[in-house]
ROBA-985968 format. One record per residue (C-alpha): residue number from 0; residue in one letter; z negated, x negated, y negated. Coordinates in Angstrom, 1 decimal. Layout:
BEGIN
VEXVO     k   r        w        u        v
VEXVO   NUM   A        Z        X        Y
...
END
This chain:
BEGIN
VEXVO     k   r        w        u        v
VEXVO     0   M    -26.8    -20.0    -18.5
VEXVO     1   N    -30.5    -20.0    -19.2
VEXVO     2   R    -30.7    -16.2    -19.5
VEXVO     3   R    -30.4    -16.2    -15.7
VEXVO     4   S    -32.8    -19.0    -14.9
VEXVO     5   D    -34.6    -17.0    -12.1
VEXVO     6   L    -31.3    -16.1    -10.4
VEXVO     7   G    -30.7    -19.6     -9.1
VEXVO     8   N    -27.2    -21.2     -8.9
VEXVO     9   F    -25.3    -18.1     -9.8
VEXVO    10   S    -21.8    -18.7     -8.4
VEXVO    11   R    -21.5    -21.9    -10.5
VEXVO    12   E    -20.9    -24.4     -7.6
VEXVO    13   K    -17.8    -26.6     -8.0
VEXVO    14   F    -16.2    -28.3     -5.0
VEXVO    15   P    -14.8    -31.8     -5.8
VEXVO    16   A    -11.2    -30.9     -4.7
VEXVO    17   S    -11.2    -27.9     -7.1
VEXVO    18   V    -12.7    -29.4    -10.3
VEXVO    19   Y     -9.5    -30.0    -12.2
VEXVO    20   L     -8.0    -26.7    -11.2
VEXVO    21   C    -11.2    -24.8    -12.2
VEXVO    22   Y    -11.3    -26.6    -15.5
VEXVO    23   F     -7.6    -25.9    -16.2
VEXVO    24   L     -7.8    -22.2    -15.5
VEXVO    25   R    -11.1    -21.8    -17.5
VEXVO    26   V     -9.2    -23.4    -20.5
VEXVO    27   C     -6.4    -21.0    -19.9
VEXVO    28   V     -8.8    -18.0    -20.0
VEXVO    29   H    -10.5    -19.3    -23.1
VEXVO    30   S     -7.2    -20.0    -24.8
VEXVO    31   Y     -6.0    -16.4    -23.9
VEXVO    32   Y     -9.0    -14.8    -25.5
VEXVO    33   T     -8.8    -16.9    -28.7
VEXVO    34   T     -5.1    -16.7    -29.3
VEXVO    35   P     -4.5    -14.5    -32.4
VEXVO    36   V     -2.6    -11.3    -32.0
VEXVO    37   G      0.0    -12.5    -34.4
VEXVO    38   S      0.5    -15.9    -32.6
VEXVO    39   D      4.0    -17.1    -31.9
VEXVO    40   I      3.0    -17.5    -28.2
VEXVO    41   L      4.5    -14.5    -26.4
VEXVO    42   R      2.7    -13.0    -23.5
VEXVO    43   C      5.8    -11.8    -21.7
VEXVO    44   M      6.1    -11.7    -17.9
VEXVO    45   I      2.8    -11.5    -16.1
VEXVO    46   T      3.0    -12.4    -12.4
VEXVO    47   G      0.6    -12.4     -9.5
VEXVO    48   Q     -0.6    -15.6     -7.8
VEXVO    49   R     -2.8    -15.7     -4.7
VEXVO    50   C     -6.3    -17.4     -5.1
VEXVO    51   D     -8.0    -18.9     -2.1
VEXVO    52   N    -10.8    -20.7     -3.9
VEXVO    53   A    -14.1    -18.8     -3.9
VEXVO    54   A    -15.8    -20.7     -6.7
VEXVO    55   L    -12.8    -20.4     -8.9
VEXVO    56   W    -12.4    -16.7     -8.2
VEXVO    57   D    -16.0    -15.7     -9.0
VEXVO    58   E    -15.8    -17.9    -12.2
VEXVO    59   I    -12.8    -15.8    -13.4
VEXVO    60   V    -14.3    -12.5    -12.4
VEXVO    61   H    -17.4    -13.3    -14.5
VEXVO    62   D    -15.4    -14.7    -17.4
VEXVO    63   L    -13.3    -11.4    -17.5
VEXVO    64   D    -16.5     -9.3    -17.3
VEXVO    65   G    -15.4     -8.0    -13.9
VEXVO    66   H    -17.3     -5.6    -11.6
VEXVO    67   P    -19.5     -7.0     -8.8
VEXVO    68   L    -17.2     -5.2     -6.3
VEXVO    69   Q    -14.5     -7.7     -7.3
VEXVO    70   L    -16.6    -10.7     -6.4
VEXVO    71   W    -15.6    -12.9     -3.5
VEXVO    72   G    -18.6    -12.0     -1.4
VEXVO    73   W    -17.7     -8.3     -1.4
VEXVO    74   G    -14.2     -9.1     -0.1
VEXVO    75   E    -15.8    -11.3      2.6
VEXVO    76   L    -18.1     -8.4      3.6
VEXVO    77   K    -15.2     -6.0      4.0
VEXVO    78   A    -13.3     -8.7      5.9
VEXVO    79   S    -16.1     -9.0      8.4
VEXVO    80   H    -16.0     -5.3      9.0
VEXVO    81   G    -12.4     -4.2      9.6
VEXVO    82   W    -10.6     -5.0      6.3
VEXVO    83   K     -8.7     -8.0      4.9
VEXVO    84   A     -9.3     -9.3      1.5
VEXVO    85   H     -6.5    -10.6     -0.9
VEXVO    86   R     -7.4    -12.1     -4.2
VEXVO    87   I     -4.7    -12.1     -6.9
VEXVO    88   L     -4.7    -13.8    -10.3
VEXVO    89   F     -2.4    -12.6    -13.0
VEXVO    90   V     -1.0    -15.2    -15.3
VEXVO    91   D      1.6    -15.1    -18.1
VEXVO    92   D      4.4    -17.4    -19.0
VEXVO    93   E      2.0    -19.8    -20.5
VEXVO    94   E     -0.1    -19.9    -17.4
VEXVO    95   R     -3.0    -18.0    -19.1
VEXVO    96   V     -5.1    -15.9    -16.8
VEXVO    97   A     -4.7    -12.2    -18.0
VEXVO    98   G     -6.5    -10.5    -15.1
VEXVO    99   A     -7.4    -10.3    -11.5
VEXVO   100   A     -7.5     -8.0     -8.6
VEXVO   101   Q     -9.2     -8.2     -5.2
VEXVO   102   V     -7.2     -6.1     -2.9
VEXVO   103   L     -8.8     -4.8      0.3
VEXVO   104   S     -6.2     -3.9      3.0
VEXVO   105   K     -6.7     -1.7      6.0
VEXVO   106   T     -4.3     -1.5      8.9
VEXVO   107   L     -2.9      2.0      9.4
VEXVO   108   P     -1.4      3.4     12.6
VEXVO   109   G      2.3      3.1     13.3
VEXVO   110   P      4.8      3.3     10.5
VEXVO   111   F      2.1      3.7      7.8
VEXVO   112   K      1.4      0.0      8.2
VEXVO   113   R     -1.3     -0.6      5.6
VEXVO   114   L     -3.5      0.9      2.9
VEXVO   115   N     -4.4     -1.3     -0.1
VEXVO   116   Y     -7.4     -0.6     -2.2
VEXVO   117   V     -8.9     -2.2     -5.3
VEXVO   118   P    -12.5     -1.2     -5.8
VEXVO   119   R    -13.5     -1.1     -9.5
VEXVO   120   G    -10.4     -3.1    -10.5
VEXVO   121   P     -8.1     -4.5    -11.5
VEXVO   122   I     -9.9     -6.6    -14.1
VEXVO   123   W     -7.9     -7.3    -17.2
VEXVO   124   H     -7.9     -8.5    -20.8
VEXVO   125   V     -7.7     -5.5    -23.2
VEXVO   126   G     -4.1     -4.9    -24.1
VEXVO   127   D     -2.6     -6.1    -20.8
VEXVO   128   E     -3.5     -3.2    -18.6
VEXVO   129   Q      0.1     -1.9    -18.3
VEXVO   130   A      1.5     -5.4    -17.6
VEXVO   131   I     -1.1     -6.0    -14.9
VEXVO   132   M     -0.6     -2.7    -13.2
VEXVO   133   D      3.1     -3.5    -13.0
VEXVO   134   A      2.5     -7.0    -11.7
VEXVO   135   L      0.0     -5.7     -9.2
VEXVO   136   A      2.4     -3.1     -7.9
VEXVO   137   R      5.2     -5.8     -7.6
VEXVO   138   Y      2.9     -8.2     -5.8
VEXVO   139   V      1.6     -5.7     -3.3
VEXVO   140   H      5.0     -4.2     -2.6
VEXVO   141   Q      6.4     -7.7     -1.7
VEXVO   142   H      3.4     -9.3      0.1
VEXVO   143   L      1.3     -6.3      1.4
VEXVO   144   P      3.9     -3.7      2.3
VEXVO   145   G      2.4     -0.3      3.5
VEXVO   146   T      2.0      3.3      2.5
VEXVO   147   I     -0.2      3.2     -0.6
VEXVO   148   L     -1.8      1.1     -3.2
VEXVO   149   T     -5.0      2.6     -4.6
VEXVO   150   I     -7.0      1.4     -7.6
VEXVO   151   E    -10.3      2.6     -9.2
VEXVO   152   P    -10.7      0.7    -12.5
VEXVO   153   D    -14.0      0.2    -14.1
VEXVO   154   D    -12.7      1.8    -17.3
VEXVO   155   D    -12.9      5.1    -19.1
VEXVO   156   E     -9.2      5.1    -20.0
VEXVO   157   I     -6.0      3.3    -18.9
VEXVO   158   P     -2.4      3.7    -20.1
VEXVO   159   V      0.2      5.8    -18.4
VEXVO   160   V      2.3      3.4    -16.3
VEXVO   161   E      5.5      4.3    -14.6
VEXVO   162   G      5.2      4.7    -10.8
VEXVO   163   W      1.4      5.3    -10.8
VEXVO   164   R     -0.1      8.7    -10.3
VEXVO   165   V     -3.5     10.3    -10.3
VEXVO   166   S     -4.7     10.3     -6.7
VEXVO   167   P     -5.8     13.4     -4.9
VEXVO   168   N     -8.3     11.3     -2.9
VEXVO   169   T    -11.3      9.7     -4.4
VEXVO   170   I    -13.3      6.8     -2.9
VEXVO   171   L    -15.9      5.9     -5.5
VEXVO   172   I    -17.1      8.8     -7.6
VEXVO   173   P    -15.8      8.5    -11.3
VEXVO   174   R    -18.6     10.7    -12.7
VEXVO   175   T    -21.5      8.4    -13.2
VEXVO   176   L    -24.3      7.3    -15.5
VEXVO   177   I    -24.1      3.8    -17.2
VEXVO   178   L    -27.0      2.6    -19.2
VEXVO   179   D    -26.3      0.4    -22.2
VEXVO   180   L    -28.8     -2.5    -21.6
VEXVO   181   Q    -28.0     -4.0    -25.1
VEXVO   182   K    -30.3     -1.3    -26.3
VEXVO   183   G    -34.0     -1.9    -26.7
VEXVO   184   E    -36.5     -0.9    -24.1
VEXVO   185   Q    -38.0      1.8    -26.3
VEXVO   186   D    -34.6      3.3    -27.0
VEXVO   187   L    -33.9      3.4    -23.3
VEXVO   188   L    -37.3      5.1    -22.7
VEXVO   189   N    -36.6      7.6    -25.5
VEXVO   190   E    -33.3      8.7    -23.8
VEXVO   191   M    -35.2      9.6    -20.6
VEXVO   192   S    -36.7     13.0    -19.8
VEXVO   193   K    -40.3     13.4    -20.7
VEXVO   194   K    -41.3     13.8    -17.1
VEXVO   195   T    -39.5     10.7    -16.1
VEXVO   196   R    -41.5      8.6    -18.6
VEXVO   197   Q    -44.7     10.2    -17.3
VEXVO   198   Y    -43.9      9.4    -13.7
VEXVO   199   I    -43.1      5.8    -14.7
VEXVO   200   R    -46.5      5.5    -16.3
VEXVO   201   K    -48.2      7.3    -13.5
VEXVO   202   S    -46.7      5.2    -10.7
VEXVO   203   G    -47.6      2.1    -12.8
VEXVO   204   R    -51.2      3.0    -12.6
VEXVO   205   E    -51.1      3.1     -8.8
VEXVO   206   E    -51.9      0.1     -6.7
VEXVO   207   L    -48.2     -0.7     -6.3
VEXVO   208   Q    -46.4     -4.0     -6.5
VEXVO   209   I    -42.7     -4.7     -6.9
VEXVO   210   R    -41.2     -7.7     -5.2
VEXVO   211   R    -37.6     -9.0     -4.9
VEXVO   212   L    -36.7     -9.4     -1.2
VEXVO   213   R    -34.6    -12.2      0.2
VEXVO   214   R    -35.4    -12.7      3.9
VEXVO   215   P    -33.6    -10.9      6.7
VEXVO   216   E    -36.8     -9.6      8.1
VEXVO   217   D    -37.7     -8.0      4.7
VEXVO   218   I    -34.2     -6.4      4.4
VEXVO   219   A    -34.8     -5.0      7.9
VEXVO   220   K    -38.0     -3.3      6.6
VEXVO   221   C    -35.9     -1.7      3.9
VEXVO   222   L    -33.3     -0.5      6.4
VEXVO   223   T    -36.1      1.3      8.3
VEXVO   224   I    -36.9      3.2      5.1
VEXVO   225   Y    -33.2      3.8      4.5
VEXVO   226   K    -32.7      5.4      8.0
VEXVO   227   Q    -35.6      7.8      7.1
VEXVO   228   T    -34.0      8.7      3.8
VEXVO   229   A    -30.6      9.2      5.5
VEXVO   230   Q    -32.1     11.4      8.2
VEXVO   231   R    -33.8     13.6      5.5
VEXVO   232   A    -30.7     13.8      3.3
VEXVO   233   G    -28.1     14.0      6.1
VEXVO   234   F    -25.8     11.2      5.3
VEXVO   235   A    -24.3      8.5      7.6
VEXVO   236   L    -25.1      4.8      7.5
VEXVO   237   H    -23.4      1.5      8.5
VEXVO   238   D    -25.0     -0.5     11.3
VEXVO   239   D    -27.8     -3.0     10.4
VEXVO   240   L    -25.5     -6.0     10.7
VEXVO   241   Y    -23.3     -4.6      7.8
VEXVO   242   Y    -26.3     -4.6      5.4
VEXVO   243   Q    -27.5     -8.0      6.5
VEXVO   244   D    -24.0     -9.4      6.0
VEXVO   245   L    -23.9     -7.8      2.6
VEXVO   246   H    -27.0     -9.6      1.5
VEXVO   247   T    -25.9    -12.9      2.9
VEXVO   248   L    -22.3    -12.9      1.7
VEXVO   249   M    -23.1    -11.6     -1.8
VEXVO   250   G    -25.7    -14.4     -2.3
VEXVO   251   D    -27.3    -14.3     -5.7
VEXVO   252   S    -25.3    -11.2     -6.7
VEXVO   253   S    -27.3     -9.2     -4.0
VEXVO   254   I    -30.5     -7.9     -5.6
VEXVO   255   V    -33.1     -6.0     -3.5
VEXVO   256   F    -36.2     -4.8     -5.1
VEXVO   257   A    -39.0     -3.0     -3.1
VEXVO   258   T    -42.2     -1.3     -4.1
VEXVO   259   F    -45.2     -2.2     -1.9
VEXVO   260   H    -48.4     -0.3     -1.4
VEXVO   261   G    -50.7     -2.9      0.1
VEXVO   262   E    -48.5     -4.9      2.4
VEXVO   263   K    -46.1     -2.1      3.3
VEXVO   264   P    -42.8     -1.3      1.4
VEXVO   265   V    -42.7      2.4      0.4
VEXVO   266   A    -39.4      2.3     -1.6
VEXVO   267   F    -36.5      0.0     -2.2
VEXVO   268   L    -33.5     -0.3     -4.5
VEXVO   269   W    -30.4     -2.4     -3.7
VEXVO   270   L    -28.1     -3.6     -6.5
VEXVO   271   V    -25.1     -5.9     -6.7
VEXVO   272   I    -24.6     -7.7    -10.0
VEXVO   273   S    -22.0     -9.6    -12.0
VEXVO   274   K    -22.3    -11.3    -15.4
VEXVO   275   K    -21.8     -7.9    -17.2
VEXVO   276   T    -22.6     -5.1    -14.7
VEXVO   277   A    -25.4     -4.1    -12.4
VEXVO   278   F    -24.2     -1.6     -9.8
VEXVO   279   E    -26.6      0.5     -7.5
VEXVO   280   L    -25.6      0.5     -3.9
VEXVO   281   Y    -28.5      1.9     -1.9
VEXVO   282   G    -32.0      3.2     -2.3
VEXVO   283   G    -34.7      5.1     -0.5
VEXVO   284   M    -38.3      5.8      0.1
VEXVO   285   N    -40.7      7.0      2.8
VEXVO   286   D    -43.1      9.9      2.6
VEXVO   287   E    -45.8      7.7      1.1
VEXVO   288   G    -43.3      6.4     -1.5
VEXVO   289   Q    -42.4     10.1     -2.4
VEXVO   290   E    -46.1     11.0     -2.9
VEXVO   291   L    -46.7      8.0     -5.1
VEXVO   292   R    -43.5      8.5     -7.2
VEXVO   293   A    -42.7      4.9     -6.4
VEXVO   294   N    -38.9      5.3     -7.1
VEXVO   295   Y    -39.5      5.9    -10.8
VEXVO   296   M    -41.5      2.7    -11.3
VEXVO   297   L    -39.0      0.8     -9.1
VEXVO   298   K    -35.9      2.0    -11.0
VEXVO   299   W    -37.4      1.2    -14.4
VEXVO   300   H    -38.2     -2.3    -13.1
VEXVO   301   A    -34.7     -2.9    -11.9
VEXVO   302   I    -33.3     -1.7    -15.3
VEXVO   303   T    -35.6     -3.9    -17.4
VEXVO   304   K    -35.1     -6.9    -15.1
VEXVO   305   C    -31.3     -6.6    -15.4
VEXVO   306   K    -31.6     -6.4    -19.2
VEXVO   307   E    -33.9     -9.5    -19.1
VEXVO   308   W    -31.1    -11.4    -17.2
VEXVO   309   G    -28.6    -10.6    -20.0
VEXVO   310   I    -26.6     -7.9    -18.0
VEXVO   311   D    -25.0     -5.4    -20.4
VEXVO   312   R    -24.4     -2.4    -18.2
VEXVO   313   Y    -26.4     -0.6    -15.5
VEXVO   314   D    -24.2      1.7    -13.4
VEXVO   315   M    -26.1      4.3    -11.2
VEXVO   316   N    -23.0      4.6     -9.0
VEXVO   317   G    -21.9      8.3     -8.9
VEXVO   318   L    -23.2     11.7     -9.8
VEXVO   319   L    -23.0     14.7     -7.5
VEXVO   320   N    -24.7     18.1     -7.8
VEXVO   321   D    -27.7     17.0     -5.6
VEXVO   322   G    -31.3     15.9     -5.9
VEXVO   323   V    -30.5     12.3     -6.1
VEXVO   324   S    -28.1     12.8     -9.0
VEXVO   325   T    -30.7     14.9    -10.8
VEXVO   326   F    -33.2     12.0    -10.4
VEXVO   327   K    -30.6      9.6    -11.8
VEXVO   328   Q    -29.7     11.9    -14.7
VEXVO   329   S    -33.4     12.0    -15.7
VEXVO   330   F    -33.1      8.4    -16.8
VEXVO   331   S    -30.8      9.1    -19.7
VEXVO   332   D    -29.4     11.9    -22.0
VEXVO   333   H    -25.7     11.4    -21.2
VEXVO   334   E    -23.3     10.8    -18.4
VEXVO   335   D    -20.1      8.8    -18.1
VEXVO   336   M    -16.6      9.5    -16.7
VEXVO   337   L    -14.4      6.7    -15.5
VEXVO   338   V    -10.7      7.1    -15.1
VEXVO   339   G    -11.0      7.8    -11.4
VEXVO   340   T     -8.4      7.0     -8.7
VEXVO   341   Y     -4.8      6.0     -9.2
VEXVO   342   D     -2.1      5.6     -6.5
VEXVO   343   Y      1.1      3.6     -6.4
VEXVO   344   P      3.3      4.9     -3.5
VEXVO   345   L      4.7      2.0     -1.4
VEXVO   346   S      6.8      4.1      1.0
VEXVO   347   K      8.2      7.6      1.6
VEXVO   348   L      5.3      8.2      3.9
VEXVO   349   Y      3.0      8.4      0.9
VEXVO   350   N      3.0     12.3      0.6
VEXVO   351   V      2.4     12.6      4.3
VEXVO   352   W     -0.6     10.3      4.1
VEXVO   353   T     -2.1     11.9      1.0
VEXVO   354   K     -1.8     15.4      2.4
VEXVO   355   G     -2.7     14.6      5.9
VEXVO   356   L     -5.9     12.5      5.0
VEXVO   357   P     -7.9     15.5      3.6
VEXVO   358   A     -6.9     17.6      6.6
VEXVO   359   A     -7.9     14.9      9.0
VEXVO   360   K    -11.3     14.6      7.3
VEXVO   361   K    -11.9     18.3      7.6
VEXVO   362   V    -11.1     18.2     11.4
VEXVO   363   L    -13.5     15.2     11.9
VEXVO   364   R    -16.3     17.0     10.0
VEXVO   365   K    -15.8     20.1     12.1
VEXVO   366   V    -15.9     18.1     15.4
VEXVO   367   K    -19.1     16.3     14.3
VEXVO   368   S    -20.8     19.6     13.3
VEXVO   369   L    -20.0     21.0     16.8
VEXVO   370   R    -21.7     18.0     18.4
VEXVO   371   K    -24.9     18.5     16.6
END
């Protein structure tokens, strides 16, 4: 795909032992999309099948316009830090791929057994949402028994499906801001606040340079800035190894931009991307970056670069009532609301877990506050 020429080999590597299987399933996906609605081919029972091939998995995630948190590398990251990753393909009676779900599982104490979580998924072909939610519940109930199956689809609506319920506990914030990168640059600028456009122009006149970072030592410099940002804002961080693993395991899907003043980075922005979606993970700046308004120039660079690469959506990853969210909101005249979090109870302990979890979090927060 020449529109990604500067991204390198974007998850397109094929291993010899998998060539024929990859080709077969790609044909199935293509056939599924091009089958007329009135066709005699019936898409009846959809079932889940485990996938253990990284190249095949990412190929299908991209083909189905899936979210970057459904890519193989994200599952490997979580598997390196306390979770287990399970990749499930959903196929119909004709062996056509209708969807996919990367399930992250966490061991729970005692009889609770396991929590299963699908970040920004499942991925599905439009019209098959209900069948895939049913198939996912059946598969997890059989192969990953535990207390709860939680999903957070990258959609603004889903059907009502028996057995599923709106969750009282949210992991990824559904209220967000998603830019439509199919719009022209001038249209995107016009939707910003006047002050944001001014700051973009102002920071562009400073002696600032933006570079894409790849080396571990450069990522470490960004983490130094991130620690300063976290200390100012009062939020917790993973250890350094987590972020280095993220950059390594996500490969070309991990995009780190930094603004430099001279030879020193003063701000950074970290994205993960798939074929369709760019998703902001982290960002920060030091005092010098704040003074230079480096974050405005940096975010606009990331937006325009993703647009250049042919990505359709730029998701700013959650809006709260804080200063960071106000900054994000200045880049457009709207906000978006995804469907949020849905649970499928897997055992009678579900109610105990969902009611006890918020209480446990409150106790932990109180203990931490007493230690400060």
